[in-house]
C-alpha positions as CSV (number, residue, x, y, z in Angstrom):
1,M,161.7,161.1,41.5
2,I,162.5,159.8,45.0
3,Q,162.9,156.3,43.6
4,S,165.3,157.5,40.9
5,I,167.5,159.3,43.6
6,K,167.5,156.1,45.7
7,T,168.7,154.1,42.6
8,I,171.5,156.5,41.9
9,V,172.6,156.6,45.5
10,T,172.6,152.7,45.7
11,L,174.5,152.3,42.5
12,S,177.1,154.9,43.6
13,L,177.6,153.1,46.9
14,V,178.1,149.7,45.2
15,I,180.6,151.2,42.7
16,A,182.4,153.0,45.4
17,L,182.7,149.7,47.4
18,M,184.2,148.0,44.3
19,A,186.6,150.8,43.9
20,L,187.5,150.7,47.6
21,L,188.2,147.0,47.5
22,F,190.3,147.4,44.3
23,T,192.3,150.2,45.9
24,Y,192.9,148.1,49.0
25,S,194.1,145.2,46.9
26,M,196.4,147.4,44.9
27,F,198.1,149.0,47.9
28,Q,198.0,145.9,50.2
29,G,199.0,143.3,47.6
30,G,199.2,139.7,48.4
31,F,197.0,136.7,48.0
32,V,194.5,137.5,50.8
33,S,193.6,141.0,49.6
34,W,193.2,140.0,45.9
35,F,191.2,136.9,47.0
36,L,188.9,139.2,49.0
37,F,188.5,141.5,45.9
38,F,187.6,138.7,43.5
39,S,185.4,137.0,46.0
40,F,183.2,140.1,46.3
41,I,183.1,140.9,42.6
42,P,180.2,138.4,41.8
43,I,178.2,139.7,44.8
44,L,178.7,143.3,43.8
45,L,177.9,142.6,40.2
46,Y,174.7,140.8,41.3
47,A,173.8,143.9,43.3
48,I,174.3,146.0,40.2
49,F,172.1,143.7,38.2
50,M,169.4,143.8,40.9
51,I,169.3,147.6,40.7
52,F,168.2,147.3,37.1
53,Y,166.1,144.2,37.5
54,P,162.6,144.9,35.9
55,M,160.2,144.3,38.8
56,G,157.4,145.5,36.6
57,L,157.6,142.4,34.4
58,M,156.3,140.2,37.2
59,K,152.7,139.3,36.7
60,I,150.8,138.9,40.0
61,E,147.3,137.6,40.3
62,R,145.0,137.1,43.4
63,H,142.3,134.5,43.4
64,V,139.7,134.4,46.1
65,H,138.0,131.0,46.5
66,Q,134.6,132.5,47.7
67,H,133.1,135.8,46.8
68,Y,130.2,135.6,49.2
69,L,130.6,134.6,52.8
70,K,129.0,134.9,56.2
71,A,130.7,136.9,59.0
72,G,133.0,134.7,61.0
73,Q,133.8,132.3,58.1
74,T,137.2,131.7,56.6
75,L,138.3,133.2,53.2
76,K,140.9,131.3,51.3
77,V,143.2,133.3,49.0
78,T,145.8,132.3,46.5
79,V,148.4,134.7,45.1
80,T,150.2,133.6,41.9
81,I,153.4,135.2,40.7
82,R,154.7,134.6,37.1
83,R,158.2,135.8,36.2
84,R,159.0,136.4,32.5
85,I,162.8,136.7,33.0
86,P,164.4,133.6,34.7
87,F,166.9,135.8,36.6
88,P,168.1,134.2,39.9
89,L,166.4,135.7,42.9
90,F,167.7,134.5,46.3
91,Y,164.5,135.6,48.2
92,L,161.1,137.1,47.5
93,I,158.8,138.6,50.2
94,V,155.1,138.7,49.2
95,E,152.7,140.6,51.4
96,D,149.0,141.1,50.7
97,E,148.0,144.6,51.8
98,L,144.7,143.8,53.6
99,P,142.1,146.7,53.9
100,E,141.5,148.2,57.3
101,M,138.1,146.6,57.6
102,V,139.6,143.1,57.7
103,T,142.2,143.7,60.4
104,W,139.9,142.5,63.2
105,H,138.5,139.0,64.0
106,D,134.8,138.5,63.9
107,T,134.4,135.6,66.4
108,K,130.5,135.8,66.2
109,Q,128.9,136.4,69.6
110,F,132.2,135.9,71.5
111,K,133.5,139.2,70.1
112,Y,131.1,141.2,72.3
113,R,133.2,140.2,75.3
114,F,135.4,143.0,74.1
115,L,132.6,145.6,73.8
116,G,134.4,147.9,76.2
117,Y,137.8,147.6,74.6
118,P,137.3,146.6,70.9
119,E,140.8,147.4,69.8
120,Q,141.9,144.1,71.3
121,L,140.2,142.3,68.4
122,K,142.6,144.0,65.9
123,N,145.3,141.4,66.3
124,R,145.3,139.8,62.8
125,N,148.7,138.8,61.5
126,K,149.8,140.1,58.1
127,A,149.3,137.9,55.1
128,K,153.0,137.6,54.4
129,S,155.3,134.9,53.0
130,V,159.0,134.6,52.3
131,M,160.0,132.5,49.2
132,F,163.3,131.4,47.7
133,P,162.5,131.2,44.0
134,F,166.0,131.2,42.5
135,L,165.2,130.4,38.8
136,R,161.6,129.3,39.2
137,Q,159.2,131.4,37.0
138,K,155.9,130.5,38.7
139,L,155.3,130.9,42.5
140,Q,152.2,130.5,44.6
141,F,151.3,131.8,48.0
142,N,148.2,130.5,49.8
143,Y,146.8,132.0,53.0
144,E,143.5,132.3,54.9
145,I,141.6,135.1,56.5
146,D,139.8,133.5,59.4
147,A,136.9,135.0,61.2
148,I,136.4,137.6,58.4
149,P,134.2,140.5,59.5
150,R,131.1,141.9,57.8
151,G,131.5,144.3,54.8
152,R,132.2,144.6,51.2
153,H,136.0,144.1,51.1
154,H,138.2,145.4,48.3
155,L,141.5,143.4,48.2
156,N,143.7,145.6,46.1
157,Q,147.5,145.9,46.4
158,I,150.1,143.2,46.8
159,K,153.7,144.2,47.8
160,V,156.6,142.2,46.5
161,V,160.1,142.8,47.9
162,T,163.5,141.3,46.9
163,G,167.2,142.3,47.0
164,D,170.7,141.1,47.0
165,L,172.5,138.8,49.5
166,L,174.2,141.6,51.6
167,G,171.2,143.9,51.7
168,F,172.8,146.7,49.7
169,V,169.9,146.7,47.2
170,R,166.2,146.4,48.2
171,R,163.7,146.4,45.4
172,E,160.0,146.9,46.2
173,Q,157.0,146.7,43.9
174,L,153.3,147.4,44.6
175,V,150.9,145.7,42.2
176,N,147.2,146.1,41.9
177,A,145.3,142.8,41.9
178,D,141.7,143.7,42.5
179,A,139.3,141.2,44.1
180,Y,135.9,141.9,45.9
181,V,134.3,139.9,48.6
182,L,130.9,140.5,50.1
183,V,130.5,139.3,53.7
184,E,127.0,139.1,55.1
185,P,126.3,140.2,58.7
186,G,126.0,137.4,61.3
187,E,122.7,136.6,63.0
188,I,122.2,136.8,66.8
189,P,119.8,134.3,68.3
190,L,116.8,136.3,69.5
191,N,113.6,135.8,71.4
192,L,111.4,138.7,70.4
193,G,109.4,138.5,73.6
194,I,106.1,140.2,74.0
195,E,104.3,141.4,70.9
196,Q,101.3,143.7,70.7
197,S,98.3,143.4,68.4
198,T,95.6,146.0,67.7
199,F,91.9,145.1,67.8
200,E,88.8,147.2,67.3
201,E,88.4,147.2,71.1
202,G,91.9,148.4,71.8
203,Q,95.4,146.9,72.4
204,Q,96.3,143.6,73.9
205,T,99.6,141.9,74.6
206,N,100.3,138.3,73.9
207,Y,103.3,135.9,73.7
208,A,102.4,134.3,70.3
209,V,100.7,135.8,67.3
210,K,97.7,133.6,66.4
211,A,95.0,133.7,63.8
212,N,92.3,133.6,66.5
213,H,92.2,135.0,70.1
214,T,89.9,133.3,72.5
215,N,89.1,136.4,74.7
216,L,87.5,138.5,71.9
217,V,84.3,136.8,70.8
218,S,82.4,138.4,67.9
219,G,79.6,135.8,67.5
220,V,78.8,132.1,67.0
221,R,78.5,129.7,64.1
222,D,77.8,126.0,63.5
223,Y,80.6,123.6,64.4
224,A,83.0,122.7,61.6
225,P,85.5,119.8,61.5
226,G,88.8,121.0,62.8
227,D,87.4,123.5,65.4
228,Q,89.0,123.1,68.8
229,M,86.9,121.9,71.7
230,S,87.8,125.0,73.7
231,W,86.0,127.1,71.0
232,I,82.6,125.4,71.5
233,D,79.9,127.6,73.1
234,W,78.3,125.0,75.4
235,K,75.4,127.2,76.5
236,T,74.3,127.9,73.0
237,T,74.9,124.2,72.1
238,A,72.6,123.1,74.9
239,R,69.9,125.5,73.9
240,K,70.0,124.7,70.2
241,R,70.9,121.0,70.7
242,A,73.6,121.3,68.1
243,L,77.3,122.0,68.3
244,V,78.0,125.7,68.1
245,T,81.5,127.3,67.9
246,K,82.5,130.7,69.0
247,E,83.7,133.2,66.3
248,F,86.6,135.3,67.2
249,E,87.5,138.8,66.0
250,E,90.2,138.8,63.4
251,E,93.5,140.3,64.5
252,K,94.8,143.5,62.9
253,Q,98.6,143.6,63.3
254,K,100.6,146.8,63.4
255,D,103.4,147.0,60.9
256,L,107.0,147.3,62.0
257,T,109.8,149.8,61.1
258,I,113.4,149.3,62.3
259,I,115.7,152.2,62.2
260,L,119.5,151.7,62.6
261,N,121.8,154.5,63.8
262,G,124.8,154.7,61.4
263,H,126.4,157.7,63.1
264,A,128.9,157.9,66.1
265,E,130.8,160.8,67.7
266,D,133.5,158.3,68.8
267,E,135.2,155.9,66.4
268,K,135.8,153.5,69.2
269,R,132.1,152.5,69.2
270,W,132.5,150.6,66.0
271,L,132.0,147.2,67.7
272,A,128.7,148.4,69.3
273,F,127.7,149.6,65.8
274,E,128.5,146.1,64.5
275,A,126.2,144.7,67.2
276,G,123.5,147.1,66.0
277,V,123.9,145.9,62.4
278,E,123.6,142.2,63.4
279,L,120.6,143.0,65.7
280,T,118.9,144.8,62.9
281,Y,119.4,141.8,60.6
282,S,118.3,139.3,63.1
283,I,115.2,141.3,64.3
284,S,114.2,141.9,60.6
285,L,114.3,138.2,59.7
286,K,112.6,137.1,62.9
287,A,109.9,139.8,62.9
288,Y,109.0,139.1,59.2
289,E,107.6,135.7,60.3
290,D,105.1,137.5,62.6
291,Y,104.4,140.9,61.0
292,G,102.6,141.7,57.8
293,D,105.0,144.5,56.8
294,V,108.6,145.0,58.0
295,S,110.6,148.1,56.9
296,V,114.3,148.6,57.7
297,V,115.8,152.1,57.5
298,A,119.6,152.7,57.8
299,L,120.5,156.3,58.6
300,G,124.2,156.9,57.9
301,K,126.1,158.8,55.3
302,I,123.1,158.3,53.1
303,R,119.6,157.1,53.9
304,D,118.9,153.6,52.7
305,D,115.8,151.5,53.2
306,V,114.2,148.2,52.3
307,T,110.8,146.7,52.8
308,L,110.6,143.0,53.3
309,K,108.2,141.2,50.9
310,H,107.6,137.7,49.8
311,G,110.3,136.5,47.5
312,K,114.1,136.5,47.6
313,Q,114.7,139.9,46.1
314,S,113.8,142.0,49.1
315,F,115.9,139.8,51.5
316,E,118.9,140.0,49.1
317,K,118.5,143.8,49.1
318,L,118.4,143.8,53.0
319,T,121.5,141.6,53.2
320,R,123.4,143.7,50.7
321,M,122.4,147.0,52.5
322,L,123.5,145.7,55.9
323,S,126.7,144.2,54.5
324,Q,127.9,147.4,53.0
325,I,126.9,150.0,55.6
326,Q,129.7,151.7,57.5
327,M,129.7,153.9,60.5
328,V,130.0,157.7,60.0
329,K,131.8,159.9,62.5
330,D,129.4,162.7,63.3
331,N,126.3,163.5,65.4
332,Q,123.6,163.9,62.8
333,F,121.4,160.9,63.8
334,A,118.9,163.0,65.9
335,K,118.3,165.3,62.9
336,Q,117.9,162.4,60.5
337,L,115.5,160.7,63.0
338,K,113.3,163.9,63.1
339,R,113.1,164.0,59.3
340,E,112.3,160.3,59.3
341,A,109.4,160.9,61.7
342,W,107.6,163.1,59.2
343,H,107.1,160.0,57.0
344,L,106.3,157.6,59.8
345,S,102.7,156.4,60.1
346,K,101.3,156.2,63.7
347,D,99.9,152.8,63.1
348,R,103.4,151.2,63.0
349,H,105.7,149.8,65.7
350,L,109.0,151.6,65.6
351,V,112.2,150.0,66.9
352,I,115.3,152.2,67.1
353,L,118.8,150.5,67.4
354,T,121.5,152.8,68.5
355,H,125.0,152.7,70.1
356,D,124.7,156.3,71.1
357,L,122.2,158.0,73.4
358,S,123.0,161.7,73.5
359,T,120.6,164.3,74.9
360,S,119.4,165.2,71.4
361,I,118.7,161.6,70.6
362,Y,116.6,160.7,73.6
363,Q,114.7,164.0,73.4
364,T,113.8,163.3,69.8
365,I,112.5,159.8,70.8
366,L,110.4,161.4,73.5
367,Q,108.9,163.7,70.9
368,L,108.0,160.7,68.8
369,K,106.3,159.2,71.8
370,Q,104.3,162.4,72.4
371,Q,103.1,162.1,68.8
372,Q,101.5,158.8,69.7
373,V,104.2,156.7,67.9
374,D,104.6,153.3,69.4
375,V,108.4,153.4,69.8
376,Q,111.0,151.1,71.4
377,L,114.7,151.7,71.9
378,V,117.4,149.0,71.7
379,F,120.6,150.6,73.1
380,V,124.0,148.8,72.8
381,R,126.7,150.0,75.2
382,S,129.4,148.3,77.3
383,K,128.7,148.2,81.0
384,H,132.2,149.6,81.5
385,L,131.7,152.6,79.3
386,I,128.1,153.7,80.0
387,G,128.0,157.1,81.7
388,H,125.7,159.1,83.9
389,D,124.1,161.0,81.0
390,E,123.2,157.8,79.2
391,R,121.7,156.3,82.3
392,H,119.7,159.5,82.8
393,G,118.6,159.3,79.1
394,M,117.3,155.7,79.6
395,D,115.4,156.8,82.8
396,Q,113.8,159.7,81.0
397,L,112.7,157.4,78.1
398,H,111.3,154.8,80.6
399,Y,109.3,157.5,82.4
400,G,108.1,158.8,79.1
401,G,106.6,155.4,78.2
402,V,109.3,154.2,75.8
403,R,110.3,150.6,76.1
404,V,114.1,150.5,76.5
405,T,116.3,147.4,76.1
406,W,120.0,147.9,77.1
407,L,122.3,145.3,75.7
408,N,125.8,145.1,77.1
409,E,128.5,142.4,76.9
410,D,126.8,140.2,79.4
411,R,123.6,140.0,77.4
412,L,125.1,140.0,74.0
413,T,127.1,136.9,74.7
414,K,124.2,134.8,75.9
415,R,122.9,131.9,73.8
416,Q,119.6,133.7,73.3
417,I,118.9,137.4,73.7
418,E,115.5,138.7,74.8
419,V,114.4,141.7,72.7
420,S,110.9,143.1,72.4
421,A,109.9,144.1,68.9
422,S,106.3,145.2,69.8
C-alpha cells in the first residue's frame, strides 16, 4: 500500500514537471524555452518508464565458495544478477544484507584486546557495489567477508537499487537468495597445567599423565626387555641374583565434565562469551588426549551435551554444537547448574567456564564443592570491567577450595594460556 502511494506521488510529480515546462514554453516562447522543454522530455519519459520498470523480473543468485570455515578465515561470495528485459539502466546499487552475527571481525586471539570494549570490533564495511549496466543482461559482484566470526550464518536478502538520472525515481527491490555457512570456533593454544589422578591410596598431582608412576610400588616381577633401568629393584636383584623390576600400581583417572555458561545479564559480554566457547573447544580437544571420558555440556536456551568418544562423529557433534550456540540474555545459569549437579557423578572433574560471576553462581559452585565435587572455575572478564562483587566471589571460591582461573585480555592474548583442567 505504501509503495503504491509512493508510485502515484512520483508519477504525479513527473507529469506535473512536464506540464510546468510546457506551460513555461508556451508563455515564454522563443528558442531557449522550447529547447529546454524538448531537452527534458527524454529524461522525464525515462523517469516514467523507470516507475513501471519490473524490478521483480531480475533473477539474483548468491554463491558462497565455502560452506565450512574456521573462525577468522575469509569467505568469498559472488552475487550474480540476470536481467530478462534489456532496458537501459544508468546505475545499479547492489548491497548484500549481512546478518548481525557477521558484523564484527574475528581476529583470533588479537580480538581479546577489546574484551573491555567489544563494540569496537563491529566496524565491518557493508558488502556494497555500484554498477553501470546500461544494456548488459548479466552482472556479477564479488566480495569477501574477512575474519568471519563463529556461528551458523544465514545469508538471506540482497537489496538492489536503481533510478533515473535526476533522482526523481528510486526503485528498490529486496530479493531472497538463501545461503548457509557454518563457521567452526577457533582454538586457543593451551597448557592444561597440573592434572590430578586417583589411586587406591588417595590423590596425587603430576605434570604428565603416564601409564606408570614410580612412587606407588605394588610388587616386583622378573625383568622384561624394554623395562627402564630406574624400575629395577636392586636389593631384590642382589638377593635373587637375577634382574627384578618393580611393578607399579595402575592409574585410575577421573573423567572430565566441562560446563559452558550460555547466559548473560548484559549483552555487552558477548566477546567474553566467545572466549568461553573457544576455551571450551580447546580444553575439550586437549583434555581428550589425557582423559578417558570427556563430556561437554552447554547451558543456554536449551541444554546441549556431547561425550567425546573414539571416531569422528562425536568430534563433529561437538564442533557443530559450539558453532551454533548463541548467548541468551537472562540470569538462569545458576538454576541450570543446580539441576545439572543432580546428574553429576562425584568421581568426575568438573570445569565450569563462565563470563558471569554473580552471587547465585558462586554460591551454587560452593554448594557443589561441599558435595565433594572436584570443581574448577574458569572466569573470563576484562580487567577494566571486573567489579568488587566479582572479586569477592573469586575470593570466596578460593577460600572454599575451588580452583579459580581468571582470564582477562592480558592472559587471553598470550601465545599460550595456562589453564588447569584437573
